[in-house]
C-alpha positions as CSV (number, residue, x, y, z in Angstrom):
1,X,-19.5,-44.1,-7.2
2,X,-17.8,-42.6,-4.1
3,X,-14.4,-43.4,-5.5
4,X,-15.2,-41.6,-8.7
5,X,-16.3,-38.5,-6.8
6,X,-13.2,-38.5,-4.7
7,X,-11.0,-38.8,-7.8
8,X,-12.8,-35.9,-9.5
9,X,-12.3,-33.8,-6.4
10,X,-8.6,-34.7,-6.3
11,X,-8.1,-33.8,-9.9
12,X,-9.9,-30.5,-9.5
13,X,-7.8,-29.6,-6.5
14,X,-4.7,-30.5,-8.4
15,X,-5.7,-28.4,-11.4
16,X,-6.5,-25.4,-9.1
17,X,-3.1,-25.8,-7.4
18,X,-1.4,-25.8,-10.7
19,X,-3.2,-22.6,-11.8
20,X,-2.4,-20.9,-8.6
21,X,1.2,-21.8,-8.9
22,X,1.3,-20.6,-12.5
23,X,-0.5,-17.4,-11.4
24,X,2.1,-16.7,-8.7
25,X,4.8,-17.1,-11.3
26,X,3.0,-14.7,-13.7
27,X,2.4,-12.1,-11.0
28,X,6.0,-12.3,-10.0
29,X,7.1,-11.5,-13.5
30,X,4.8,-8.5,-13.9
31,X,6.7,-5.5,-12.7
32,X,4.0,-2.8,-13.4
33,X,1.2,-2.1,-15.8
34,X,1.2,1.1,-17.9
35,X,-1.5,3.8,-17.6
36,X,-2.5,4.8,-21.1
37,X,-0.7,3.2,-24.0
38,X,-0.9,5.9,-26.7
39,X,1.9,8.5,-26.7
40,X,0.6,12.1,-26.2
41,X,2.3,15.5,-25.8
42,X,1.7,17.7,-22.9
43,X,0.8,21.1,-24.4
44,X,-0.9,23.0,-21.6
45,X,-1.0,23.1,-17.8
46,X,-2.9,25.2,-15.3
47,X,-2.6,24.3,-11.6
48,X,-3.2,20.6,-11.4
49,X,-5.0,20.4,-14.7
50,X,-3.1,19.3,-17.9
51,X,-3.9,18.9,-21.5
52,X,-2.4,16.3,-23.8
53,X,-2.4,16.3,-27.6
54,X,-2.6,13.2,-29.8
55,X,-1.9,13.4,-33.6
56,X,-4.1,11.5,-36.0
57,X,-2.5,8.4,-37.5
58,X,-4.3,7.9,-40.7
59,X,-7.6,8.0,-42.5
60,X,-9.4,11.1,-43.7
61,X,-8.3,13.8,-41.3
62,X,-11.1,15.7,-39.6
63,X,-10.4,19.4,-40.0
64,X,-11.7,20.2,-36.5
65,X,-9.9,18.8,-33.4
66,X,-11.8,16.9,-30.7
67,X,-11.5,17.8,-27.0
68,X,-12.1,14.9,-24.7
69,X,-13.5,15.8,-21.2
70,X,-13.5,12.9,-18.8
71,X,-15.2,12.7,-15.3
72,X,-13.5,13.9,-12.2
73,X,-14.0,10.7,-10.3
74,X,-11.7,8.4,-12.3
75,X,-8.9,8.8,-14.8
76,X,-9.2,9.4,-18.6
77,X,-6.9,6.5,-19.5
78,X,-9.8,4.1,-19.3
79,X,-10.3,5.1,-23.0
80,X,-6.7,4.1,-23.7
81,X,-6.2,1.2,-21.3
82,X,-4.4,-1.2,-23.7
83,X,-3.4,-1.7,-27.3
84,X,-6.5,-3.6,-28.5
85,X,-8.9,-1.7,-26.2
86,X,-8.0,1.9,-27.0
87,X,-10.8,4.2,-28.2
88,X,-8.2,7.0,-28.5
89,X,-6.1,4.9,-30.9
90,X,-9.1,3.9,-33.0
91,X,-10.2,7.5,-33.3
92,X,-6.7,8.6,-34.3
93,X,-6.5,5.9,-36.9
94,X,-9.7,7.4,-38.4
95,X,-8.3,10.9,-38.7
96,X,-9.5,12.5,-35.5
97,X,-7.1,14.8,-33.8
98,X,-7.4,14.6,-30.0
99,X,-6.9,16.9,-27.1
100,X,-7.5,15.2,-23.8
101,X,-8.1,16.9,-20.4
102,X,-6.3,15.4,-17.4
103,X,-8.0,16.9,-14.2
104,X,-5.1,15.7,-12.0
105,X,-5.3,14.9,-8.3
106,X,-6.9,17.6,-6.0
107,X,-5.0,18.5,-2.9
108,X,-6.2,20.0,0.3
109,X,-6.0,23.5,-1.2
110,X,-8.5,22.4,-3.9
111,X,-11.3,22.0,-1.4
112,X,-12.7,25.4,-2.5
113,X,-12.5,24.8,-6.2
114,X,-16.0,25.0,-7.5
115,X,-17.9,23.8,-10.6
116,X,-17.5,27.4,-11.9
117,X,-13.8,27.0,-11.6
118,X,-13.8,23.7,-13.5
119,X,-16.2,24.7,-16.3
120,X,-16.0,28.5,-16.7
121,X,-12.3,28.5,-15.6
122,X,-10.2,25.6,-16.5
123,X,-12.3,24.1,-19.2
124,X,-13.0,27.4,-20.9
125,X,-9.3,28.3,-20.8
126,X,-8.5,24.9,-22.4
127,X,-11.1,25.4,-25.1
128,X,-9.6,28.8,-26.0
129,X,-6.1,27.3,-26.1
130,X,-7.2,24.5,-28.5
131,X,-9.1,27.0,-30.7
132,X,-6.0,29.2,-30.9
133,X,-3.5,26.4,-31.4
134,X,-5.6,24.6,-34.1
135,X,-6.8,27.7,-35.9
136,X,-10.4,26.7,-35.7
137,X,-12.9,29.1,-34.2
138,X,-15.1,26.2,-33.1
139,X,-13.9,22.8,-31.9
140,X,-15.6,19.5,-31.3
141,X,-16.1,18.2,-27.7
142,X,-16.5,14.7,-26.4
143,X,-17.7,14.4,-22.8
144,X,-17.8,11.2,-20.8
145,X,-20.0,10.5,-17.7
146,X,-19.7,13.4,-15.3
147,X,-17.4,15.0,-18.0
148,X,-20.4,14.7,-20.3
149,X,-22.6,16.7,-17.9
150,X,-19.8,19.3,-17.7
151,X,-19.7,19.3,-21.6
152,X,-23.4,19.8,-21.9
153,X,-23.3,22.7,-19.4
154,X,-20.3,24.2,-21.2
155,X,-21.9,24.0,-24.6
156,X,-25.0,25.7,-23.3
157,X,-22.9,28.6,-21.8
158,X,-20.5,28.9,-24.8
159,X,-22.3,27.6,-27.9
160,X,-20.3,29.9,-30.1
161,X,-17.1,27.8,-29.3
162,X,-18.4,24.3,-30.0
163,X,-18.9,22.9,-33.5
164,X,-20.2,19.4,-32.6
165,X,-21.0,17.9,-29.2
166,X,-20.6,14.1,-28.4
167,X,-21.5,12.7,-25.0
168,X,-21.2,9.2,-23.7
169,X,-23.0,7.7,-20.7
170,X,-23.7,11.3,-19.6
171,X,-26.5,12.0,-17.0
172,X,-28.7,15.0,-17.8
173,X,-32.0,14.0,-16.0
174,X,-30.8,12.9,-12.6
175,X,-34.3,11.8,-11.4
176,X,-34.9,9.3,-14.3
177,X,-34.3,5.6,-14.0
178,X,-33.8,3.3,-11.1
179,X,-30.1,3.2,-10.5
180,X,-28.8,2.9,-6.9
181,X,-27.0,6.2,-7.1
182,X,-30.3,7.9,-7.8
183,X,-31.9,6.0,-5.0
184,X,-29.1,6.8,-2.5
185,X,-28.7,10.5,-3.5
186,X,-31.6,11.9,-1.5
187,X,-30.1,10.5,1.7
188,X,-26.7,12.1,1.3
189,X,-25.8,15.3,3.1
190,X,-23.2,16.9,0.9
191,X,-23.2,20.1,3.0
192,X,-22.2,18.1,6.1
193,X,-19.8,15.9,4.3
194,X,-17.8,18.8,2.8
195,X,-17.9,20.8,6.0
196,X,-16.5,17.9,8.0
197,X,-14.2,16.2,5.5
198,X,-13.3,18.9,3.0
199,X,-12.4,17.1,-0.2
200,X,-14.3,13.8,-0.6
201,X,-11.7,10.9,-0.5
202,X,-11.5,8.9,-3.7
203,X,-11.4,5.7,-1.6
204,X,-14.8,6.6,-0.2
205,X,-16.3,7.3,-3.6
206,X,-14.8,4.1,-5.0
207,X,-16.2,2.0,-2.1
208,X,-19.7,3.4,-2.9
209,X,-19.3,2.4,-6.5
210,X,-18.3,-1.1,-5.6
211,X,-21.3,-1.5,-3.4
212,X,-23.6,-0.8,-6.3
213,X,-22.9,-4.3,-7.5
214,X,-21.1,-6.0,-4.6
215,X,-21.2,-9.6,-5.8
216,X,-20.0,-8.9,-9.3
217,X,-17.5,-6.2,-8.5
218,X,-16.1,-7.5,-5.2
219,X,-16.4,-11.3,-5.4
220,X,-17.2,-12.7,-8.8
221,X,-14.3,-11.0,-10.7
222,X,-11.7,-12.4,-8.3
223,X,-13.2,-15.8,-8.4
224,X,-13.2,-15.7,-12.2
225,X,-9.6,-14.6,-12.3
226,X,-8.5,-18.0,-10.9
227,X,-9.5,-19.7,-14.2
228,X,-7.3,-17.2,-16.1
229,X,-4.2,-17.1,-13.9
230,X,-2.2,-19.2,-16.3
231,X,-2.8,-16.7,-19.1
232,X,-0.3,-13.8,-18.8
233,X,-2.2,-11.6,-21.2
234,X,-5.4,-12.0,-19.3
235,X,-3.7,-11.3,-16.0
236,X,-2.1,-8.1,-17.5
237,X,-5.6,-6.9,-18.6
238,X,-7.1,-7.7,-15.2
239,X,-4.4,-5.7,-13.4
240,X,-4.7,-2.7,-15.8
241,X,-8.4,-2.6,-15.1
242,X,-7.9,-2.9,-11.3
243,X,-5.3,-0.2,-11.4
244,X,-7.8,2.1,-13.1
245,X,-10.7,1.2,-10.8
246,X,-8.7,2.1,-7.7
247,X,-7.0,5.1,-9.2
248,X,-9.7,7.4,-7.9
249,X,-8.8,11.1,-7.3
250,X,-10.3,12.9,-4.3
251,X,-13.3,15.2,-5.2
252,X,-12.9,19.0,-4.7
253,X,-15.3,19.7,-1.8
254,X,-17.3,22.6,-3.3
255,X,-17.6,20.9,-6.7
256,X,-18.9,17.8,-5.0
257,X,-21.4,19.9,-2.9
258,X,-23.0,21.6,-5.9
259,X,-23.0,18.5,-8.2
260,X,-24.7,16.3,-5.6
261,X,-27.1,18.9,-4.2
262,X,-28.2,20.8,-7.3
263,X,-28.0,18.0,-9.9
264,X,-28.6,14.6,-8.2
265,X,-30.9,15.8,-5.4
266,X,-32.7,18.8,-7.0
267,X,-32.4,17.9,-10.7
268,X,-32.0,21.5,-11.6
269,X,-30.3,20.9,-15.0
270,X,-33.2,19.0,-16.5
271,X,-35.7,21.4,-14.9
272,X,-34.0,24.4,-16.5
273,X,-33.2,25.9,-13.1
274,X,-29.4,25.3,-12.9
275,X,-27.1,28.3,-12.8
276,X,-23.3,28.6,-12.9
277,X,-21.4,31.7,-11.9
278,X,-24.7,33.5,-11.7
279,X,-25.7,32.6,-15.3
280,X,-28.6,30.4,-16.1
281,X,-27.7,27.3,-18.0
282,X,-30.3,27.2,-20.8
283,X,-30.0,23.9,-22.6
284,X,-32.1,25.2,-25.5
285,X,-28.9,27.2,-26.5
286,X,-27.3,23.9,-27.5
287,X,-28.1,24.2,-31.2
288,X,-25.0,22.5,-32.6
289,X,-25.2,18.9,-33.8
290,X,-25.2,16.4,-30.9
291,X,-24.3,12.7,-30.7
292,X,-25.7,11.0,-27.6
293,X,-24.4,7.5,-26.8
294,X,-25.2,5.4,-23.7
295,X,-25.3,1.8,-22.4
296,X,-28.6,0.0,-22.0
297,X,-27.2,-2.0,-19.1
298,X,-25.5,0.9,-17.4
299,X,-25.8,0.6,-13.6
300,X,-24.1,3.9,-12.8
301,X,-25.9,6.1,-15.3
302,X,-29.1,4.4,-16.3
303,X,-30.1,5.0,-19.9
304,X,-33.2,6.9,-18.7
305,X,-30.8,9.6,-17.4
306,X,-29.2,10.1,-20.8
307,X,-32.2,9.6,-23.2
308,X,-34.0,12.9,-22.4
309,X,-31.1,15.0,-23.8
310,X,-32.7,15.2,-27.3
311,X,-35.9,16.8,-25.9
312,X,-34.1,19.2,-23.6
313,X,-31.8,20.9,-26.0
314,X,-32.4,23.2,-29.0
315,X,-30.5,21.2,-31.7
316,X,-32.4,19.8,-34.7
317,X,-29.5,17.5,-35.5
318,X,-29.4,14.9,-32.6
319,X,-28.3,11.4,-33.1
320,X,-29.0,9.0,-30.2
321,X,-27.4,5.5,-30.0
322,X,-27.8,2.9,-27.3
323,X,-25.4,0.0,-27.0
324,X,-26.3,-3.3,-25.2
325,X,-23.4,-2.8,-22.7
326,X,-22.8,-1.5,-19.2
327,X,-20.9,1.7,-18.1
328,X,-17.4,0.4,-18.6
329,X,-18.5,-1.8,-21.5
330,X,-18.8,1.3,-23.5
331,X,-15.0,1.4,-23.8
332,X,-13.9,-2.2,-23.4
333,X,-16.6,-4.5,-24.9
334,X,-15.9,-6.0,-28.3
335,X,-19.1,-4.5,-29.8
336,X,-18.3,-1.0,-28.6
337,X,-14.7,-1.3,-29.8
338,X,-15.8,-2.4,-33.2
339,X,-18.6,0.1,-33.7
340,X,-18.1,3.2,-31.6
341,X,-14.9,4.7,-33.0
342,X,-16.0,4.4,-36.6
343,X,-19.4,5.9,-35.8
344,X,-18.0,8.8,-33.8
345,X,-15.3,9.5,-36.5
346,X,-17.7,9.4,-39.4
347,X,-20.3,11.5,-37.6
348,X,-17.7,14.2,-36.8
349,X,-16.1,14.3,-40.2
350,X,-19.5,14.7,-41.9
351,X,-20.3,17.7,-39.7
352,X,-16.9,19.5,-39.4
353,X,-15.8,22.4,-41.5
354,X,-12.9,24.7,-40.8
355,X,-13.7,28.2,-39.5
356,X,-11.2,30.9,-38.9
357,X,-10.5,32.0,-35.4
358,X,-11.3,35.5,-34.1
359,X,-8.5,37.5,-32.5
360,X,-8.2,36.8,-28.8
361,X,-5.8,36.2,-26.0
362,X,-5.5,32.7,-24.5
363,X,-3.9,31.2,-21.4
364,X,-0.7,30.0,-23.1
365,X,1.0,28.7,-26.2
366,X,2.6,25.5,-25.2
367,X,3.6,23.0,-22.5
368,X,5.3,25.8,-20.5
369,X,2.1,27.9,-20.4
370,X,1.2,27.7,-16.7
371,X,-1.3,29.7,-14.7
372,X,-1.4,32.7,-17.0
373,X,-5.1,32.7,-17.1
374,X,-6.5,31.7,-13.8
375,X,-9.9,30.3,-13.0
376,X,-11.9,32.6,-10.8
377,X,-11.8,31.7,-7.1
């Protein structure tokens, strides 16, 4: 009996050694992993903020373009992380023309960039640029996570510019659910943090996210990698995900201050008390069709944070879809990959009709358009 146990242990150690050796060879051969796999054209830039255009690749072409607004805390290429896990590519294949916001990397000078600058400045300028370039007076908007909250706020302030609104894993009621971020938020002091640090380091934000699920995000995934080290494709996918996880831009100080204090701590948006640039954000002004999608297992944005949207807005055409996935699973799980893009494309095409633009001046007309229309400081 003892001899059998020893033999099993020896075989397992030998197997592990072979995997580690194979993994070393695989890692040595991998020079780099790409960030976003679908080719896009830079069509607009303002300060550190860029806009990329992606042409539809087939299917019934939606006559109204879709503007994708990602969160500030991570990078938008999560939705285009590899060939078989690209929501961008699947939407393009179904006739959706995409414009994607890249918020860039804030520098020290961006400490004083506010939520007003992001939403009423940069985002509004981009929306006007897309409207002018596409010839559509209203465009479709897709907001993800914090970018979804930004999109909800924007659509309430400028409902005349948005044809259809889609949001994914977007918090709107910041006091609902039992997520650790909600639990921790009351104990944060954003005023002191910004006064002392300025911009909030991306590394600090990322460390906080990792500690929301420490065993799964810090230990389990690396232990699990050992069993896949001899699979070059699996290692490539793992490295792409790791690159995205740790590609965390710093947070502009004043934007962080307002977002944490007035939304996470005081829940002003759901209460109808949130203002931006001195203007009240009335969610009842969101009367365009809305598609609200979230994950039932989301630990960052609990589903209870997203569900109330239908009751808070004024739209009579609200579609709510819950997927049995987590926050990142919304983009990389097989179920979401199979169902999400067709659902979004079909929903948008059914509700999109071309409208002619009104005459107006916009920030620019191409990739060389830089800083012609500045966000208010």
